[in-house]
C-alpha positions as CSV (number, residue, x, y, z in Angstrom):
1,M,97.3,89.4,120.8
2,T,97.8,93.1,120.0
3,D,94.9,95.5,119.4
4,E,96.3,96.0,115.8
5,K,96.2,92.3,115.1
6,I,92.6,92.0,116.5
7,Q,91.5,94.9,114.3
8,S,93.1,93.3,111.3
9,I,91.2,90.1,111.9
10,D,88.0,91.9,112.4
11,L,88.4,93.8,109.1
12,R,89.1,90.5,107.2
13,K,85.9,88.9,108.7
14,K,83.8,91.9,107.7
15,A,85.2,91.9,104.2
16,A,84.6,88.1,104.0
17,E,80.9,88.7,104.7
18,R,80.7,91.3,102.0
19,I,82.3,88.9,99.5
20,K,79.7,86.3,100.3
21,I,77.0,88.9,99.7
22,V,78.2,89.8,96.2
23,R,78.6,86.1,95.3
24,S,75.0,85.5,96.4
25,M,73.9,88.6,94.5
26,A,75.6,87.3,91.4
27,G,73.2,84.4,91.7
28,Y,75.4,81.7,93.3
29,A,74.9,80.5,96.8
30,E,77.6,77.9,96.3
31,R,81.2,78.9,96.2
32,K,82.3,76.1,93.9
33,A,79.6,76.9,91.3
34,F,80.5,80.5,91.3
35,C,84.2,79.7,90.6
36,L,83.3,77.3,87.8
37,R,81.1,79.8,86.1
38,F,83.6,82.7,86.2
39,K,86.8,80.6,86.1
40,F,87.8,82.0,89.5
41,P,90.4,80.2,91.7
42,L,88.4,78.3,94.4
43,A,91.2,78.4,96.9
44,T,91.6,82.2,96.6
45,L,87.8,82.8,97.1
46,E,87.6,80.4,100.0
47,A,90.5,82.1,101.8
48,W,88.8,85.5,101.4
49,E,85.4,84.2,102.5
50,R,86.9,82.5,105.6
51,G,88.7,85.7,106.5
52,K,92.1,83.8,106.2
53,N,93.6,86.2,103.7
54,P,92.8,90.0,103.2
55,L,91.0,91.1,100.1
56,T,93.6,93.1,98.1
57,L,92.9,95.9,95.7
58,K,93.7,93.5,92.8
59,G,91.4,90.9,94.2
60,A,88.6,93.4,94.6
61,M,88.9,94.5,91.0
62,R,88.7,90.9,89.9
63,L,85.4,90.5,91.8
64,I,84.1,93.8,90.3
65,D,84.8,92.5,86.8
66,V,82.9,89.3,87.6
67,L,79.9,91.2,88.9
68,S,79.9,93.4,85.8
69,E,79.4,90.2,83.7
70,V,76.0,89.7,85.4
71,G,75.0,93.4,85.3
72,I,75.9,94.4,88.9
73,Y,78.0,97.4,89.8
74,C,80.0,97.4,93.1
75,S,82.6,99.9,94.3
76,E,86.0,98.8,95.4
77,E,85.6,100.8,98.6
78,W,82.5,98.8,99.6
79,L,84.1,95.5,99.0
80,R,87.3,96.2,100.9
81,L,86.2,98.7,103.6
82,G,82.4,98.7,103.7
83,T,82.0,102.3,102.5
84,G,81.1,103.7,99.1
85,I,78.4,102.3,96.7
86,S,77.1,98.9,97.6
87,P,76.1,96.4,94.9
88,R,73.4,97.7,92.5
89,P,72.2,96.8,89.0
90,F,74.0,98.8,86.3
91,E,70.7,100.4,85.2
92,E,70.2,102.1,88.6
93,I,73.7,103.5,88.5
94,S,73.2,104.9,85.0
95,E,69.9,106.3,85.8
96,G,71.5,108.2,88.6
97,V,73.8,110.0,86.2
98,H,70.8,111.5,84.4
99,T,69.1,112.8,87.5
100,N,69.8,116.1,89.2
101,F,72.6,116.4,91.7
102,S,70.5,116.5,94.9
103,L,68.6,113.3,93.8
104,T,71.9,111.5,93.1
105,I,73.3,112.4,96.5
106,N,70.1,111.2,98.1
107,S,70.4,107.9,96.3
108,L,74.0,107.4,97.4
109,E,73.0,108.2,101.0
110,K,70.3,105.5,100.9
111,N,72.8,103.1,99.3
112,L,75.2,103.6,102.1
113,K,72.5,103.1,104.7
114,I,71.4,99.8,103.0
115,A,75.0,98.6,102.9
116,K,75.3,99.1,106.7
117,E,72.0,97.3,107.1
118,I,73.2,94.3,105.1
119,S,76.4,94.1,107.1
120,T,74.4,94.2,110.4
121,F,71.9,91.6,109.1
122,I,74.7,89.2,108.1
123,T,76.5,89.7,111.4
124,L,73.5,89.2,113.7
125,N,71.9,86.2,111.9
126,E,73.7,82.9,111.6
127,G,72.9,81.3,108.2
128,A,71.8,84.6,106.7
129,A,71.3,84.9,103.0
130,V,71.1,88.2,101.1
131,T,70.6,88.8,97.4
132,I,69.4,91.3,94.8
133,V,66.0,90.5,93.1
134,R,67.1,89.9,89.5
135,D,63.7,89.7,87.7
136,D,60.0,90.8,87.9
137,A,58.8,87.4,89.2
138,M,57.8,88.6,92.6
139,L,55.9,91.8,91.8
140,P,54.2,93.6,93.5
141,F,56.1,92.5,96.6
142,Y,59.7,92.9,95.3
143,E,60.9,94.8,92.3
144,K,64.0,94.1,90.2
145,G,67.0,95.6,92.0
146,D,65.5,95.3,95.5
147,Y,67.6,93.8,98.4
148,V,66.1,90.9,100.3
149,G,67.4,88.8,103.1
150,G,66.4,85.7,105.2
151,I,67.7,82.9,107.3
152,K,68.4,79.6,105.5
153,R,66.4,76.5,106.1
154,L,68.0,73.2,105.2
155,G,67.1,69.5,105.5
156,P,64.1,68.9,107.8
157,S,63.7,72.6,108.6
158,L,62.9,73.3,104.9
159,K,59.3,72.6,105.7
160,E,59.3,75.9,107.7
161,A,59.7,77.7,104.4
162,I,56.8,76.1,102.5
163,N,54.2,78.7,101.3
164,K,56.5,81.6,101.9
165,R,58.4,84.0,99.7
166,C,62.0,82.8,99.8
167,I,65.6,83.1,98.5
168,I,65.9,79.6,96.9
169,E,69.2,77.9,96.6
170,F,69.1,75.3,93.8
171,A,71.2,72.2,93.4
172,N,73.4,73.8,90.8
173,G,74.4,76.5,93.3
174,Q,72.4,79.3,91.8
175,T,69.7,81.4,93.6
176,A,66.4,83.0,92.8
177,V,63.6,84.7,94.8
178,R,60.4,82.7,94.5
179,Q,57.4,81.4,96.4
180,L,58.0,77.9,97.8
181,Y,55.5,75.1,97.8
182,K,55.5,71.4,98.7
183,G,56.4,69.0,95.9
184,K,55.1,65.4,95.2
185,N,57.5,64.0,97.8
186,S,59.6,65.2,100.8
187,L,62.7,65.6,98.6
188,N,61.4,67.9,96.0
189,Y,59.6,71.3,95.9
190,N,57.6,73.5,93.6
191,I,58.5,77.1,93.1
192,S,56.3,79.8,91.6
193,A,56.4,83.4,90.4
194,I,53.8,85.7,91.9
195,N,53.7,88.0,89.0
196,L,51.4,86.2,86.5
197,S,52.3,88.8,83.8
198,T,56.0,87.9,83.7
199,K,57.2,86.8,80.3
200,K,60.9,86.2,81.1
201,I,60.7,83.1,83.3
202,P,58.4,80.1,83.9
203,I,55.6,81.0,86.3
204,N,55.6,77.5,87.9
205,E,58.4,74.9,88.1
206,H,57.6,71.5,89.7
207,D,59.5,68.9,91.7
208,I,62.7,71.0,91.9
209,D,65.7,69.8,93.8
210,I,66.8,72.6,96.2
211,I,69.5,72.9,98.8
212,S,68.0,75.6,101.0
213,A,65.3,78.2,101.2
214,A,65.5,81.4,103.2
215,P,62.1,82.9,104.0
216,I,62.4,86.6,103.4
217,I,62.3,88.7,106.6
218,W,64.3,91.7,105.4
219,H,63.6,93.9,102.4
220,R,65.0,97.3,101.2
221,S,64.6,99.3,98.0
222,L,66.3,102.5,96.9
223,T,63.1,103.6,95.1
224,K,61.0,103.9,98.3
């Protein structure tokens, strides 16, 4: 195998990991659920996420359009090459426009650093899950727009995630950041918001059927 071919395969694999990241950040840990929600071809997404086919410019723009529907901005350069602005909520991008130039540059530098950390975290940890915090449920630990990551626990190993702050993957394929507790039986779990002042979501949900939970071991914020 030539060096050029090896490099091409490596680029596809790295792009595949970034595509998985944005799917997770959009709130979908399951590929099929993501495709059903956004009417996206499952075979196409699967080929990209497995590194079988390269992500084209047209494909990147389609993913960017999907992310925009859930309020997330991502640059085409980051999706295809790992450079440029990594995924952020739209409000953070718009806020940057109204700050002075030096603050905007500083924010972009932090963003690029976080993008590299995400790539490294995914590469080094099998079963890694990374997402953006999408609500205020976990204040004061995590703010809306923060990045969090962890290692998935499934099946019997789910008990290792009990009483921890986790990225929860629900049976419908969506994800959320919540505290995990034991349910009435071994097949169900309770989840809770830490922020008792939140008004946007239920503070407690009982006997939830979940697929996986990733105790959070990595956390980054652009505001700190």
